[in-house]
All heavy atoms as an XYZ file, in Angstrom:
857
protein
N       1.566     11.981    -25.909
C       1.887     12.439    -24.565
C       2.805     13.656    -24.616
O       2.663     14.549    -23.796
C       2.536     11.305    -23.775
C       1.587     10.158    -23.405
S       0.141     10.655    -22.441
C       0.883     11.127    -20.917
N       3.739     13.661    -25.567
C       4.661     14.796    -25.652
C       3.919     16.078    -26.014
O       4.246     17.154    -25.489
C       5.757     14.501    -26.668
C       6.705     13.417    -26.217
C       7.660     13.002    -27.330
O       7.400     13.200    -28.509
N       8.781     12.404    -26.932
N       2.938     15.971    -26.878
C       2.166     17.152    -27.275
C       1.382     17.686    -26.078
O       1.363     18.892    -25.815
C       1.213     16.807    -28.448
C       0.252     17.957    -28.734
C       2.009     16.435    -29.692
N       0.771     16.783    -25.343
C      -0.007     17.197    -24.170
C       0.915     17.802    -23.117
O       0.615     18.843    -22.533
C      -0.802     16.000    -23.599
C      -1.882     15.583    -24.604
C      -1.416     16.350    -22.250
C      -2.567     14.289    -24.271
N       2.050     17.165    -22.893
C       2.986     17.689    -21.897
C       3.481     19.080    -22.290
O       3.561     19.980    -21.453
C       4.167     16.744    -21.728
C       5.115     17.179    -20.639
C       6.237     16.180    -20.394
O       6.239     15.114    -21.008
O       7.119     16.505    -19.588
N       3.771     19.270    -23.564
C       4.232     20.585    -24.031
C       3.151     21.640    -23.795
O       3.441     22.753    -23.359
C       4.598     20.510    -25.517
C       5.180     21.783    -26.068
C       5.598     21.609    -27.521
C       6.155     22.897    -28.066
N       6.549     22.779    -29.474
N       1.893     21.281    -24.060
C       0.786     22.221    -23.854
C       0.608     22.531    -22.374
O       0.477     23.685    -21.994
C      -0.498     21.632    -24.455
C      -1.700     22.506    -24.242
C      -2.018     23.641    -24.946
C      -2.720     22.327    -23.265
N      -3.182     24.173    -24.452
C      -3.637     23.381    -23.416
C      -2.953     21.383    -22.275
C      -4.763     23.519    -22.627
C      -4.083     21.516    -21.486
C      -4.978     22.574    -21.659
N       0.612     21.507    -21.525
C       0.377     21.746    -20.101
C       1.505     22.536    -19.457
O       1.276     23.272    -18.493
C       0.172     20.419    -19.329
O       1.322     19.589    -19.491
C      -1.070     19.686    -19.806
N       2.703     22.421    -19.968
C       3.832     23.154    -19.400
C       3.717     24.660    -19.646
O       4.362     25.450    -18.969
C       5.149     22.622    -19.954
C       5.486     21.231    -19.417
S       6.985     20.530    -20.135
C       8.210     21.682    -19.544
N       2.872     25.052    -20.598
C       2.706     26.470    -20.921
C       1.623     27.148    -20.084
O       1.407     28.353    -20.200
C       2.349     26.620    -22.405
C       3.413     26.108    -23.340
C       2.927     26.106    -24.779
O       2.066     26.889    -25.157
N       3.501     25.220    -25.585
N       0.926     26.368    -19.255
C      -0.208     26.904    -18.498
C      -0.165     26.409    -17.059
O       0.407     25.364    -16.774
C      -1.536     26.464    -19.136
C      -1.653     26.809    -20.589
N      -1.936     28.073    -21.029
C      -1.499     26.043    -21.704
C      -1.964     28.079    -22.348
N      -1.706     26.858    -22.779
N      -0.828     27.155    -16.194
C      -0.964     26.680    -14.818
C      -2.002     25.555    -14.808
O      -2.771     25.385    -15.767
C      -1.442     27.803    -13.872
O      -2.785     28.160    -14.240
C      -0.524     29.015    -13.928
N      -2.046     24.849    -13.707
C      -3.023     23.782    -13.575
C      -4.438     24.341    -13.690
O      -5.289     23.777    -14.394
C      -2.856     23.058    -12.241
C      -3.867     21.957    -12.034
S      -3.725     21.147    -10.446
C      -3.754     22.508     -9.310
N      -4.703     25.452    -13.019
C      -6.038     26.048    -13.069
C      -6.409     26.479    -14.486
O      -7.568     26.325    -14.906
C      -6.136     27.233    -12.109
C      -6.126     26.792    -10.650
O      -6.496     25.636    -10.370
O      -5.750     27.613     -9.793
N      -5.444     27.021    -15.238
C      -5.705     27.405    -16.630
C      -6.031     26.171    -17.472
O      -6.973     26.194    -18.283
C      -4.500     28.134    -17.220
C      -4.265     29.514    -16.649
C      -2.931     30.124    -17.092
O      -2.016     29.374    -17.519
O      -2.818     31.352    -16.987
N      -5.272     25.105    -17.292
C      -5.520     23.865    -18.040
C      -6.918     23.340    -17.741
O      -7.675     22.987    -18.655
C      -4.487     22.798    -17.700
S      -2.832     23.132    -18.327
N      -7.281     23.303    -16.467
C      -8.602     22.796    -16.091
C      -9.711     23.667    -16.666
O     -10.730     23.161    -17.139
C      -8.714     22.703    -14.575
C      -7.873     21.606    -13.914
C      -7.911     21.742    -12.400
C      -8.339     20.229    -14.350
N      -9.531     24.985    -16.640
C     -10.546     25.900    -17.171
C     -10.722     25.703    -18.674
O     -11.859     25.662    -19.174
C     -10.163     27.348    -16.862
N      -9.616     25.564    -19.403
C      -9.708     25.365    -20.853
C     -10.344     24.018    -21.195
O     -11.152     23.917    -22.122
C      -8.325     25.503    -21.496
C      -7.825     26.941    -21.541
S      -6.266     27.113    -22.432
C      -5.103     26.905    -21.085
N      -9.986     22.997    -20.450
C     -10.583     21.684    -20.691
C     -12.078     21.719    -20.386
O     -12.894     21.170    -21.144
C      -9.882     20.616    -19.844
C      -8.439     20.294    -20.251
C      -7.754     19.445    -19.182
C      -8.405     19.593    -21.601
N     -12.450     22.389    -19.302
C     -13.860     22.516    -18.942
C     -14.622     23.270    -20.021
O     -15.713     22.868    -20.424
C     -13.982     23.229    -17.594
C     -15.419     23.278    -17.102
O     -16.064     22.207    -17.064
O     -15.894     24.381    -16.766
N     -14.036     24.358    -20.510
C     -14.668     25.166    -21.549
C     -14.857     24.347    -22.827
O     -15.840     24.526    -23.542
C     -13.824     26.412    -21.845
C     -14.487     27.403    -22.768
C     -13.645     28.662    -22.936
O     -12.442     28.654    -22.708
N     -14.293     29.741    -23.318
N     -13.961     23.431    -23.089
C     -14.058     22.587    -24.283
C     -14.969     21.378    -24.057
O     -15.172     20.563    -24.957
C     -12.662     22.116    -24.698
N     -15.518     21.233    -22.830
C     -16.412     20.114    -22.547
C     -15.689     18.808    -22.265
O     -16.265     17.724    -22.376
N     -14.422     18.901    -21.888
C     -13.621     17.704    -21.609
C     -13.580     17.486    -20.098
O     -13.043     18.317    -19.370
C     -12.197     17.854    -22.171
C     -12.238     18.078    -23.672
C     -11.340     16.640    -21.804
C     -10.930     18.498    -24.278
N     -14.153     16.382    -19.618
C     -14.107     16.131    -18.171
C     -12.662     15.994    -17.693
O     -11.853     15.309    -18.317
C     -14.849     14.801    -18.012
C     -15.593     14.593    -19.288
C     -14.825     15.327    -20.347
N     -12.356     16.664    -16.610
C     -11.005     16.584    -16.055
C     -11.052     16.998    -14.590
O     -12.022     17.592    -14.133
C     -10.040     17.493    -16.828
O     -10.492     18.835    -16.771
N     -10.016     16.649    -13.891
C      -9.918     17.025    -12.482
C      -8.447     17.075    -12.097
O      -7.604     16.419    -12.710
C     -10.645     16.018    -11.603
N      -8.186     17.859    -11.083
C      -6.836     17.967    -10.546
C      -6.502     16.686     -9.801
O      -7.342     16.121     -9.093
C      -6.773     19.167     -9.597
C      -5.420     19.437     -9.003
C      -5.446     20.694     -8.135
N      -6.203     20.539     -6.920
C      -5.723     19.944     -5.819
N      -4.500     19.469     -5.799
N      -6.464     19.842     -4.742
N      -5.281     16.212     -9.923
C      -4.833     15.049     -9.171
C      -4.775     15.414     -7.692
O      -4.311     16.478     -7.326
C      -3.446     14.588     -9.634
C      -2.896     13.492     -8.776
C      -3.283     12.181     -8.978
C      -2.026     13.775     -7.739
C      -2.802     11.166     -8.166
C      -1.533     12.770     -6.918
C      -1.928     11.460     -7.135
N      -5.278     14.534     -6.866
C      -5.210     14.744     -5.421
C      -4.592     13.516     -4.778
O      -4.856     12.391     -5.191
C      -6.600     14.973     -4.839
C      -7.209     16.271     -5.343
C      -8.544     16.510     -4.747
N      -9.484     15.504     -5.261
C     -10.732     15.395     -4.862
N     -11.196     16.197     -3.948
N     -11.521     14.498     -5.363
N      -3.794     13.752     -3.758
C      -3.249     12.606     -3.022
C      -4.358     12.076     -2.108
O      -5.397     12.719     -1.936
C      -1.976     12.974     -2.261
C      -2.186     13.996     -1.162
O      -3.284     14.034     -0.560
O      -1.240     14.743     -0.875
N      -4.188     10.889     -1.538
C      -5.254     10.301     -0.723
C      -5.726     11.195      0.422
O      -6.929     11.275      0.687
C      -4.621      9.009     -0.196
C      -3.634      8.630     -1.253
C      -3.077      9.948     -1.743
N      -4.824     11.890      1.091
C      -5.232     12.752      2.204
C      -6.157     13.873      1.718
O      -7.148     14.198      2.381
C      -4.012     13.335      2.900
N      -5.860     14.445      0.576
C      -6.718     15.499      0.026
C      -8.092     14.939     -0.338
O      -9.119     15.562     -0.063
C      -6.078     16.120     -1.215
C      -4.872     16.965     -0.936
C      -4.190     17.432     -2.215
O      -3.889     16.587     -3.086
O      -3.974     18.655     -2.330
N      -8.108     13.768     -0.965
C      -9.384     13.162     -1.356
C     -10.227     12.827     -0.126
O     -11.440     13.074     -0.111
C      -9.138     11.911     -2.194
N      -9.599     12.292      0.906
C     -10.339     11.934      2.120
C     -10.919     13.156      2.823
O     -11.909     13.054      3.538
C      -9.442     11.159      3.090
C      -9.138      9.723      2.689
C      -8.033      9.140      3.568
C     -10.380      8.859      2.751
N     -10.317     14.311      2.620
C     -10.793     15.539      3.243
C     -11.751     16.340      2.386
O     -12.192     17.413      2.793
N     -12.097     15.849      1.213
C     -12.961     16.583      0.287
C     -14.395     16.627      0.823
O     -15.035     15.595      0.977
C     -12.942     15.909     -1.083
C     -13.734     16.674     -2.123
O     -14.923     16.975     -1.882
O     -13.170     16.958     -3.195
N     -14.934     17.832      1.095
C     -16.288     17.924      1.654
C     -17.372     17.430      0.690
O     -18.385     16.891      1.129
C     -16.455     19.411      1.977
C     -15.401     20.117      1.203
C     -14.293     19.131      0.959
N     -17.172     17.602     -0.622
C     -18.166     17.113     -1.588
C     -18.247     15.593     -1.569
O     -19.333     15.013     -1.608
C     -17.840     17.600     -3.001
C     -18.021     19.106     -3.147
O     -18.909     19.669     -2.465
O     -17.274     19.713     -3.932
N     -17.086     14.935     -1.500
C     -17.086     13.474     -1.432
C     -17.706     12.995     -0.123
O     -18.446     12.007     -0.096
C     -15.667     12.923     -1.591
C     -15.034     13.114     -2.969
C     -13.591     12.621     -2.961
C     -15.836     12.417     -4.043
N     -17.424     13.702      0.956
C     -18.013     13.340      2.253
C     -19.530     13.494      2.207
O     -20.259     12.619      2.688
C     -17.414     14.203      3.358
N     -20.024     14.588      1.598
C     -21.474     14.823      1.503
C     -22.166     13.742      0.684
O     -23.326     13.428      0.914
C     -21.763     16.190      0.882
C     -21.458     17.338      1.830
O     -21.269     17.090      3.045
O     -21.388     18.491      1.342
N     -21.464     13.168     -0.292
C     -22.037     12.111     -1.134
C     -21.981     10.739     -0.479
O     -22.430      9.763     -1.052
C     -21.287     12.048     -2.466
C     -21.527     13.236     -3.344
C     -20.841     13.036     -4.685
N     -20.675     14.311     -5.324
C     -19.584     14.706     -5.957
N     -18.557     13.904     -6.053
N     -19.522     15.889     -6.506
N     -21.389     10.654      0.700
C     -21.297      9.365      1.381
C     -20.240      8.457      0.788
O     -20.310      7.235      0.921
N     -19.230      9.048      0.151
C     -18.167      8.261     -0.464
C     -17.380      7.486      0.586
O     -16.972      6.358      0.349
C     -17.221      9.179     -1.265
O     -17.997      9.876     -2.257
C     -16.118      8.396     -1.938
N     -17.189      8.085      1.738
C     -16.387      7.459      2.794
C     -17.264      7.108      3.988
O     -18.290      7.735      4.219
C     -15.273      8.403      3.243
C     -14.454      8.937      2.112
C     -14.515     10.270      1.764
C     -13.626      8.098      1.389
C     -13.758     10.769      0.706
C     -12.880      8.584      0.331
C     -12.941      9.915     -0.010
N     -16.825      6.121      4.722
C     -17.532      5.734      5.941
C     -16.496      5.345      6.989
O     -15.459      4.776      6.652
C     -18.459      4.561      5.668
N     -16.784      5.645      8.254
C     -15.842      5.238      9.298
C     -15.916      3.726      9.503
O     -17.004      3.149      9.553
C     -16.320      5.988     10.534
C     -17.761      6.272     10.278
C     -17.910      6.393      8.799
N     -14.756      3.093      9.560
C     -14.676      1.668      9.865
C     -13.610      1.482     10.934
O     -12.792      2.368     11.161
C     -14.372      0.806      8.614
C     -13.100      1.265      7.920
C     -15.531      0.836      7.651
C     -12.713      0.434      6.717
N     -13.638      0.357     11.594
C     -12.705      0.150     12.696
C     -12.243     -1.294     12.740
O     -12.967     -2.207     12.359
C     -13.359      0.529     14.017
N     -11.021     -1.464     13.197
C     -10.489     -2.787     13.487
C      -9.665     -2.678     14.761
O      -9.728     -1.668     15.461
C      -9.695     -3.358     12.308
C      -8.421     -2.591     11.988
O      -8.044     -1.668     12.756
O      -7.782     -2.904     10.979
N      -8.886     -3.683     15.057
C      -8.113     -3.688     16.302
C      -7.134     -2.512     16.383
O      -6.765     -2.086     17.475
C      -7.362     -5.000     16.444
N      -6.716     -1.961     15.239
C      -5.760     -0.857     15.221
C      -6.423      0.491     15.460
O      -5.742      1.478     15.698
C      -5.001     -0.838     13.900
N      -7.745      0.549     15.356
C      -8.441      1.811     15.568
C      -9.411      2.130     14.451
O      -9.743      1.282     13.629
N      -9.845      3.384     14.421
C     -10.831      3.818     13.433
C     -10.151      4.547     12.277
O      -9.169      5.259     12.473
C     -11.857      4.741     14.084
C     -12.982      5.123     13.149
C     -14.087      5.907     13.835
O     -14.754      5.333     14.718
O     -14.252      7.084     13.490
N     -10.685      4.352     11.079
C     -10.199      5.058      9.903
C     -11.315      5.135      8.882
O     -12.392      4.581      9.093
C      -8.942      4.390      9.323
C      -9.113      2.925      9.021
C      -9.429      2.489      7.747
C      -8.941      1.974     10.018
C      -9.589      1.143      7.470
C      -9.089      0.623      9.752
C      -9.420      0.207      8.471
N     -11.093      5.848      7.786
C     -12.107      5.989      6.756
C     -11.926      4.902      5.706
O     -10.827      4.651      5.235
C     -12.003      7.354      6.073
C     -12.455      8.502      6.930
C     -12.376      9.798      6.152
C     -12.739     10.977      7.034
N     -12.636     12.232      6.289
N     -13.040      4.310      5.319
C     -13.059      3.348      4.228
C     -13.858      3.935      3.076
O     -14.545      4.950      3.236
N     -13.780      3.314      1.932
C     -14.456      3.822      0.739
C     -15.675      2.950      0.445
O     -15.560      1.733      0.296
C     -13.508      3.827     -0.474
C     -12.293      4.691     -0.167
C     -14.227      4.316     -1.717
C     -11.208      4.635     -1.216
N     -16.845      3.583      0.368
C     -18.063      2.881     -0.006
C     -18.031      2.552     -1.496
O     -17.306      3.183     -2.270
C     -19.295      3.739      0.295
C     -19.683      3.681      1.745
O     -19.713      2.614      2.352
N     -20.005      4.831      2.324
N     -18.833      1.594     -1.886
C     -18.973      1.266     -3.306
C     -19.480      2.500     -4.051
O     -20.249      3.277     -3.488
C     -19.938      0.101     -3.480
N     -19.082      2.679     -5.300
C     -19.497      3.886     -6.030
C     -20.917      3.802     -6.583
O     -21.326      4.640     -7.357
C     -18.468      3.964     -7.172
C     -18.051      2.555     -7.378
C     -18.102      1.905     -6.031
N     -21.696      2.796     -6.209
C     -23.060      2.673     -6.684
C     -24.013      2.526     -5.507
O     -23.625      2.208     -4.396
C     -23.202      1.464     -7.618
C     -22.837      0.181     -6.937
C     -23.647     -0.585     -6.138
C     -21.573     -0.468     -6.946
N     -22.963     -1.665     -5.658
C     -21.681     -1.622     -6.147
C     -20.350     -0.190     -7.555
C     -20.617     -2.483     -5.941
C     -19.306     -1.066     -7.349
C     -19.437     -2.193     -6.563
N     -25.288      2.746     -5.782
C     -26.349      2.549     -4.794
C     -27.320      1.533     -5.380
O     -27.571      1.517     -6.580
C     -27.100      3.858     -4.507
C     -26.212      4.990     -4.025
C     -25.719      4.732     -2.602
N     -24.972      5.859     -2.087
C     -23.654      5.944     -2.097
N     -22.928      4.997     -2.619
N     -23.042      6.981     -1.584
N     -27.897      0.712     -4.513
C     -28.858     -0.292     -4.958
C     -30.153     -0.079     -4.186
O     -30.133      0.078     -2.963
C     -28.284     -1.692     -4.713
C     -27.028     -1.936     -5.521
S     -26.089     -3.411     -5.065
C     -27.258     -4.702     -5.053
N     -31.282     -0.069     -4.894
C     -32.557      0.212     -4.240
C     -32.978     -0.899     -3.290
O     -33.640     -0.643     -2.294
C     -33.649      0.444     -5.287
O     -33.804     -0.717     -6.085
N     -32.597     -2.148     -3.574
C     -33.051     -3.254     -2.755
C     -32.044     -3.779     -1.756
O     -32.310     -4.760     -1.076
N     -30.895     -3.152     -1.663
C     -29.861     -3.671     -0.763
C     -28.937     -2.545     -0.318
O     -28.755     -1.553     -1.013
C     -29.047     -4.748     -1.459
N     -28.336     -2.742      0.830
C     -27.344     -1.794      1.326
C     -25.986     -2.177      0.737
O     -25.543     -3.312      0.895
C     -27.291     -1.841      2.849
S     -26.010     -0.761      3.525
N     -25.365     -1.245      0.045
C     -24.056     -1.531     -0.558
C     -22.916     -0.830      0.188
O     -21.778     -0.852     -0.261
C     -24.045     -1.120     -2.032
O     -24.294      0.268     -2.165
N     -23.236     -0.220      1.330
C     -22.219      0.485      2.111
C     -21.350     -0.521      2.866
O     -21.798     -1.627      3.198
C     -22.881      1.439      3.103
N     -20.114     -0.127      3.123
C     -19.235     -0.993      3.893
C     -19.712     -1.031      5.340
O     -20.370     -0.116      5.811
C     -17.762     -0.524      3.829
C     -17.607      0.910      4.312
C     -17.207     -0.686      2.452
C     -16.170      1.385      4.359
N     -19.368     -2.097      6.023
C     -19.755     -2.227      7.426
C     -18.839     -1.430      8.333
O     -17.753     -1.007      7.942
N     -19.264     -1.224      9.533
C     -18.497     -0.427     10.496
C     -17.310     -1.198     11.062
O     -16.233     -0.664     11.230
C     -19.442      0.005     11.628
C     -18.751      0.596     12.825
C     -18.676      2.101     12.705
N     -18.169      2.656     13.941
C     -16.911      3.066     14.089
N     -16.069      3.016     13.100
N     -16.499      3.556     15.231
N     -17.517     -2.461     11.393
C     -16.475     -3.264     12.024
C     -15.839     -4.211     11.014
O     -16.535     -4.858     10.243
C     -17.044     -4.076     13.185
C     -17.688     -3.231     14.274
C     -16.696     -2.349     15.011
O     -15.545     -2.773     15.232
O     -17.075     -1.216     15.364
N     -14.530     -4.292     11.045
C     -13.794     -5.217     10.191
C     -13.444     -6.437     11.042
O     -12.875     -6.288     12.121
C     -12.499     -4.578      9.669
C     -12.828     -3.364      8.812
C     -11.679     -5.583      8.890
C     -11.610     -2.585      8.397
N     -13.788     -7.638     10.571
C     -13.441     -8.817     11.364
C     -11.925     -8.963     11.477
O     -11.185     -8.643     10.545
C     -14.023     -9.983     10.568
C     -14.809     -9.401      9.457
C     -14.472     -7.959      9.342
N     -11.486     -9.431     12.615
C     -10.051     -9.659     12.784
C      -9.645    -10.921     12.033
O     -10.487    -11.767     11.693
C      -9.701     -9.791     14.266
O     -10.392    -10.890     14.827
N      -8.376    -11.049     11.760
C      -7.872    -12.218     11.046
C      -8.216    -13.475     11.832
O      -7.948    -13.565     13.024
C      -6.350    -12.106     10.825
C      -6.055    -10.937      9.884
C      -5.780    -13.412     10.269
C      -4.594    -10.646      9.706
N      -8.839    -14.403     11.159
C      -9.182    -15.674     11.775
C     -10.482    -15.690     12.545
O     -10.872    -16.732     13.071
N     -11.196    -14.566     12.608
C     -12.409    -14.527     13.431
C     -13.508    -15.450     12.910
O     -14.376    -15.860     13.674
C     -12.925    -13.098     13.575
O     -13.297    -12.567     12.327
N     -13.504    -15.770     11.629
C     -14.502    -16.679     11.057
C     -13.913    -18.055     10.750
O     -14.566    -18.888     10.133
C     -15.094    -16.073      9.781
C     -15.817    -14.795     10.023
N     -15.361    -13.598      9.550
C     -16.957    -14.522     10.708
C     -16.184    -12.642      9.918
N     -17.159    -13.168     10.635
N     -12.693    -18.272     11.177
C     -11.972    -19.501     10.838
C     -12.753    -20.752     11.211
O     -13.022    -21.609     10.364
C     -10.616    -19.504     11.530
C      -9.803    -20.757     11.253
C      -8.625    -20.881     12.179
N      -9.092    -21.320     13.493
C      -8.326    -21.321     14.584
N      -7.094    -20.880     14.526
N      -8.814    -21.740     15.730
N     -13.126    -20.884     12.462
C     -13.771    -22.110     12.918
C     -15.106    -22.337     12.212
O     -15.428    -23.465     11.833
C     -13.955    -22.096     14.431
C     -12.625    -22.146     15.178
O     -11.560    -22.183     14.518
O     -12.650    -22.134     16.420
N     -15.873    -21.271     12.023
C     -17.157    -21.397     11.332
C     -16.966    -21.901      9.909
O     -17.659    -22.815      9.460
C     -17.882    -20.048     11.331
C     -19.199    -20.099     10.578
O     -20.036    -20.962     10.904
O     -19.375    -19.290      9.652
N     -16.008    -21.313      9.180
C     -15.761    -21.724      7.795
C     -15.239    -23.160      7.740
O     -15.694    -23.967      6.923
C     -14.768    -20.747      7.108
C     -14.322    -21.277      5.760
C     -15.396    -19.371      6.968
N     -14.299    -23.502      8.607
C     -13.750    -24.855      8.599
C     -14.812    -25.900      8.942
O     -14.803    -27.012      8.404
C     -12.566    -24.960      9.561
C     -11.330    -24.160      9.154
C     -10.277    -24.218     10.257
C     -10.769    -24.653      7.837
N     -15.739    -25.532      9.803
C     -16.814    -26.455     10.169
C     -17.856    -26.557      9.055
O     -18.197    -27.645      8.598
C     -17.498    -26.002     11.481
O     -16.505    -25.956     12.504
C     -18.612    -26.945     11.878
N     -18.345    -25.403      8.597
C     -19.411    -25.390      7.585
C     -18.941    -25.882      6.228
O     -19.610    -26.674      5.583
C     -19.953    -23.966      7.413
C     -21.230    -23.677      8.109
C     -21.825    -22.297      7.785
N     -20.866    -21.210      7.632
C     -20.474    -20.710      6.461
N     -20.934    -21.180      5.342
N     -19.603    -19.713      6.414
N     -17.794    -25.404      5.768
C     -17.344    -25.703      4.414
C     -16.588    -27.027      4.334
O     -16.822    -27.835      3.434
C     -16.474    -24.546      3.856
C     -15.946    -24.867      2.481
C     -17.276    -23.243      3.847
N     -15.675    -27.248      5.278
C     -14.859    -28.462      5.231
C     -15.369    -29.590      6.119
O     -14.869    -30.711      6.047
C     -13.406    -28.131      5.595
C     -12.698    -27.134      4.681
C     -11.275    -26.906      5.153
C     -12.730    -27.608      3.237
N     -16.329    -29.279      6.963
C     -16.887    -30.308      7.827
C     -15.969    -30.763      8.948
O     -16.121    -31.866      9.470
N     -14.999    -29.929      9.343
C     -14.079    -30.304     10.420
C     -14.764    -30.194     11.780
O     -15.591    -29.321     12.001
C     -12.839    -29.412     10.406
C     -11.945    -29.488      9.165
C     -10.754    -28.552      9.320
C     -11.485    -30.909      8.899
N     -14.390    -31.072     12.667
C     -14.912    -31.026     14.035
C     -14.082    -30.044     14.855
O     -12.988    -29.635     14.452
C     -14.842    -32.409     14.678
O     -13.476    -32.758     14.909
N     -14.584    -29.699     16.031
C     -13.849    -28.801     16.928
C     -12.496    -29.401     17.307
O     -11.493    -28.686     17.384
C     -14.677    -28.502     18.170
N     -12.463    -30.720     17.517
C     -11.194    -31.388     17.857
C     -10.200    -31.314     16.701
O      -9.004    -31.089     16.921
C     -11.435    -32.865     18.231
C     -12.083    -33.012     19.608
O     -12.030    -32.049     20.394
O     -12.640    -34.103     19.865
N     -10.665    -31.506     15.482
C      -9.774    -31.435     14.311
C      -9.212    -30.019     14.147
O      -8.031    -29.846     13.846
C     -10.527    -31.859     13.052
C     -10.861    -33.339     13.006
C     -11.805    -33.703     11.874
O     -12.802    -32.971     11.669
O     -11.527    -34.709     11.195
N     -10.049    -29.031     14.366
C      -9.591    -27.639     14.273
C      -8.575    -27.356     15.370
O      -7.538    -26.733     15.124
C     -10.785    -26.663     14.348
C     -11.688    -26.849     13.129
C     -10.297    -25.217     14.450
C     -13.012    -26.117     13.217
N      -8.820    -27.837     16.581
C      -7.893    -27.626     17.698
C      -6.549    -28.291     17.422
O      -5.490    -27.713     17.696
C      -8.497    -28.154     18.993
N      -6.562    -29.498     16.858
C      -5.302    -30.181     16.529
C      -4.541    -29.424     15.443
O      -3.322    -29.283     15.509
C      -5.565    -31.633     16.102
C      -5.844    -32.570     17.268
C      -5.760    -34.045     16.859
N      -6.675    -34.423     15.779
C      -7.967    -34.757     15.976
N      -8.487    -34.750     17.187
N      -8.711    -35.089     14.947
N      -5.258    -28.931     14.439
C      -4.608    -28.169     13.368
C      -3.982    -26.890     13.927
O      -2.850    -26.542     13.586
C      -5.618    -27.838     12.265
N      -4.699    -26.220     14.819
C      -4.176    -24.991     15.432
C      -2.945    -25.308     16.272
O      -1.945    -24.589     16.212
C      -5.254    -24.324     16.283
N      -2.997    -26.402     17.038
C      -1.865    -26.781     17.890
C      -0.636    -27.153     17.075
O       0.493    -26.978     17.527
C      -2.262    -27.951     18.801
N      -0.851    -27.625     15.846
C       0.284    -28.008     15.002
C       0.901    -26.808     14.285
O       1.927    -26.941     13.619
C      -0.158    -29.041     13.959
O      -0.936    -28.409     12.944
N       0.261    -25.634     14.394
C       0.777    -24.431     13.732
C       0.196    -24.199     12.354
O       0.689    -23.354     11.605
N      -0.858    -24.922     11.994
C      -1.452    -24.788     10.663
C      -1.980    -23.382     10.383
O      -2.071    -22.977      9.227
C      -2.575    -25.805     10.484
N      -2.306    -22.637     11.426
C      -2.865    -21.298     11.248
C      -1.885    -20.211     11.662
O      -2.261    -19.055     11.829
C      -4.169    -21.154     12.052
C      -5.140    -22.271     11.790
C      -5.609    -23.046     12.840
C      -5.580    -22.563     10.518
C      -6.501    -24.072     12.621
C      -6.470    -23.577     10.272
C      -6.927    -24.346     11.336
N      -0.650    -20.546     11.827
C       0.364    -19.587     12.248
C       1.142    -20.131     13.420
O       0.957    -21.275     13.846
N       2.021    -19.318     13.929
C       2.876    -19.748     15.036
C       2.054    -20.142     16.248
O       1.069    -19.487     16.572
C       3.846    -18.641     15.438
C       4.917    -18.379     14.417
C       5.892    -17.340     14.929
C       6.981    -17.101     13.910
N       7.960    -16.112     14.386
N       2.486    -21.195     16.878
C       1.836    -21.664     18.104
C       2.404    -20.864     19.262
O       3.613    -20.756     19.426
C       2.067    -23.178     18.319
C       1.445    -23.634     19.616
C       1.536    -23.969     17.145
N       1.524    -20.258     20.060
C       1.968    -19.474     21.224
C       2.560    -20.412     22.254
O       1.993    -21.443     22.584
C       0.805    -18.711     21.812
N       3.722    -20.067     22.765
C       4.387    -20.856     23.794
C       3.839    -20.431     25.143
O       3.728    -19.241     25.419
C       5.904    -20.661     23.759
C       6.539    -21.020     22.406
S       6.270    -22.724     21.919
C       7.403    -23.536     23.002
N       3.490    -21.391     25.951
C       2.978    -21.075     27.284
C       4.027    -21.442     28.317
O       4.812    -22.357     28.140
C       1.674    -21.856     27.578
O       1.942    -23.257     27.435
C       0.583    -21.441     26.639
N       4.059    -20.692     29.412
C       5.002    -20.967     30.486
C       4.573    -22.209     31.243
O       3.397    -22.398     31.531
C       5.084    -19.775     31.436
N       5.509    -23.073     31.523
C       5.176    -24.327     32.222
C       5.368    -24.186     33.693
O       6.055    -23.408     34.205
C       6.019    -25.450     31.683
């Protein structure tokens, strides 16, 4: 690492990248997330996709592979926390609607909302 650091300190980033490229060594400039999300080449390749949740819309990252027989892209909508709770508890654990309601009322899934009397 010290040898590499000494070499890179003698050159600009662009010079380092050019020399590495000329030598056939794959390399790229470090980019922060905002720079990567704004990269037009990555956007053209379908690297990112718009997704949304209760907080709003943002960019998500698609899987880095493609499959001929299936869609591997991320979905548009992100389920909210607990949106599949009852289905999973019923299908997987065999709980009834009453059992789920009692568990929810006891605070098993988080704080119980207080209602005005």
